[in-house]
N, C-alpha and C positions, 0 to 999 in steps of 0.2 A: 559418095561410096556409104551403105548401110551401117548403121550402128554394130557394135560385136554382138550386143544382145539380141538383134534381131537375125544375126546370120549365124551364131553358132550355139548350141546348148551347152548346158554342163555336160553332158553325155558324149555331145561329140569332141570335146577336148579332155575328156576322163578326168573332170574335175567333180568334188563333192558339192552339194548345193550350198554351202556355207564358203568352200573355197570359190565358186562361182559368183558368189553375191559381192565378194570382197573384190571379185576382178572387175566388176560392171559397175558397184558403186562409184557414181561421180561427184559423190560430197567432195569439197576442198581438202577437209582434214579428216584422215583415217588414222585409228589406231585398231591393228588387226592383232588381236589376241591368240598366240598361238602356241602350243606346247611342242616339246621335242618330237619329231616323228610324223607332225600334223601336214607335213606339206606346203610349209610356208613359203620356201624358196620357190617353188612349184608355181604356188599363187601369187607372189610378187612376180615372176617372170611371164606370166599371162597377163598380168594388168599392164605390164609394160606394153605387151604386145599387142592389146585391146586399145592403148593410149595411140597407138603407131597406125592401128588400123583405121581408127575414127579421125585421123588427119594430124595429130602430133607428129613434128618433126624427129629425128631420132636426135640429135645435138641438142635437143630441149630436155631430153632425159638425162638425169643424176640419179644413180643409186649405189648407195653407199654399203661397204661390207666392213667386218673388221680385219680379213685378214686377204693375201692374194690368191689364196686357195679357193675360198670362198666366191671370192670376184670371178674366178677360171669358171667356177661352178655354176655360177648365176648366166655369166655369157652364154654358156653352153646350153643352158635352160631355155633363156629368151632366143635364142637361135633355132632351139627346137620348135617352141612357141610361136614364132613370126612363120616358121614353114606352115604351120599347122593351120594358121590364117592367111595363109596364100600368100606372103609376105616377103621379100628377098632377105636372106639370110645375112647377107653382107651389110644391113642397117645396124647390126649389133656395133660395128668398128664405128659408128659415128657418135653412140651414148657414152656417157662417162660409166662405166660400172667397175667400181674399185674401191681402194681405202680412202678413208678420212685424210689421212695424210698425204697420200698421192694428190687427192684433189688438191688440197690446199697448198701443194708445192708447185701444181700446175697453174693454179688461181695466181698465186703471188708472181710467178713469171710473166703472166698475160698483164698483171698490173704495172710491174717495173721490171724491165728486162736485168736487173741487176741481179734480181734472184734466178735467173738464168744459169750465172755463173757460180752460185753458194755451191757448197758441198754439203750434203747431208750427213750429219753425226749418228749413229745408232747409239743406244746404250754405251757401248765398250768405246766406241771412239770419242765419244762426250768425255768419259774420265781419262784417256788418254790426251785429250786436249788439256783437261784441267792439270794433268801431269806434267805437262810439258810447259806448262806459264805459270809453276805452281807459285812462284814468287812475285810474278808481275799481276797475277789477279788478288794477290794477298791472302792466298790461304794460309800460309804460313803463319797470318796473324791470326787468322780465325784458328789454326790449330794450337798455338799457343793459350788463346784465351779459352778454349775447352780441353786443354792439357790431355789431347789427344793423338794415337798415331796418324802418321802420314796418309798411310792408305785410308785408313777410318774417316779423318775427313775428308779425302775425295770422294768415297762413296756416301757421305753424308751431305755434301754439297751438291754433288749431282742430285740426289734425291729432293734436296730441298728447292733445286732450279726447276726441276720438272714439276713440283708440287705447286711451286708458285705460279707457274703457267697453266698447268691443268685446273687450278681454282682460281685463276685470274685474279690473283693477288696483286697488290701495287706494291713494286719493289720500295720505295719509297717509305709504305708503311711498314714493309718490313725493317726497314734500315733503322726505323724509330724504335721498334720493339727489341732489335738486337742489332746493333751496330756493326759489329764484325762480320757476322752474316750479309746483313741487307747491301753492305758495301761491297763484300765479295761478289754477291750475285750483280749487283749493278756494274760491275769490272768485267763479269762474264758477258753480260749481254751486249757492251761496249765493242768488247776486243772479238767476238764473233762477228757481229757486223762489219768491223775492221779488217779481220782476217778473212771474211766471206766465207763463213759457215753458219750452217743452220741446224738444229735438231728436230726432231718431230714436234715436240710441245712446243715451240717457238713458233714452229709453221701455222699451228691452228691458231694460234694467241695472235698473231699479226693479223690474220684475216678475221676474226672476230672483232678486233679492234677497228680494222678498215670498215666493217659493216655497221659497227655500232656508232662509229665516226661519220656514217655517211660520205666516206671516200667518194668521189666520181670518178676514178679510176675503176672501181670493182663495180660500179653500175656498167661500164663500158663491157667489164669482162664478164659479167654474168645476162649480156642482152638477149643472148640465144636459148638461155634455158628458162623453162616452165614448170618442169615436175620433178620434184624431190621424193627418194625411197630411201627408208633406212632399215636395213638388217639388223637383228639383234639390238634393238632399240633401249633392251633393259641394261646394256653395257656402256651406253655412253657417259662419260664424266661430265664436269660441269662448263668447261671450255667447249668441248662438243657439241652439249645441248644449247649452249649460246650461239654456236654455228649454226646448226640447224634452224635454229629461232631467227637468228640473221638472215641465213637464206632464204627463209620461207616468205620474208617479208619481202622480197625481190620475185619471189613466185607466184604460180596460179595454184598448186596442191602440193599438199605433204601427205604420205602415207608411208607409217612405220608400223614395223612388225615385231612383235616381242613377247616375252612372258616373264612378268617380276618375278616367278617363281625360278627361273632359271639363272638369276644374276648371279656372277661368280667373281666379279671384278670389284667387290665392295673396296678392296685394299687399295684399289688406285683410282677412288674416286666415283666409281658406277654407284648411281642411286635410283633405288627402284620407285622413285616418288614421281620421276620423270614419265613412269606409264600411269600409276596411280591418280595422278594430277592432271594428265594429259588434257581432259576435257576441260579443266578449269583455265588452263592456258589458251 
């Protein structure tokens, strides 16, 4: 099959010259800087279509978005791009286009079947989990050491749990600095596993640890993957960046789209240096 570059011009597929250059660039590592309204989703979608047009298998494509709504939008755009390139729209179904959390959940299930049985806790359900096991987890001891109200303790512990995972902090190190909090977090980790629960932050942490520890099960789970794309790259936090870096070590190409001026999630750990220092990494 002829190269996308030889078959379609920017005019043919209604892209600007800059968008088209980003679509056809075959460099292994690309940071695409794109401000709001500049057509970054369209560019990412046509890049996926270009890879498929030039022989990439659809199951080799991984594209991360930050919301399910954004994922559905990208899927529609990819379908449209495939159609314009003369390719079957149904190929979208074989790609992974979705949130980082859902990808990690699927990957954990592929690595170890036990995770397919785990129930996912969102932020509110995590708080209910802590409330229902308040004394077993040692939250009462932590509450007494802080002289705080019960609900305040639950909120603070929930936030500490997510921060520890988002920033990949050692629970042992936390326990050395703050014994009641560290002990409580270690109890949560153990009880979530024994009761077959998992939350969004722990999903990512477990995959990152598997990647960084060269877990052979993750090698098998990623065997068909080759190309990673990340939308809204300016909003990734520490664990997500380590996930992206770890995944890319198993893949052939990395394409990230973002704009450090649009970063709005600094409060949850997003770091604009991910874009600024991309070329150094």
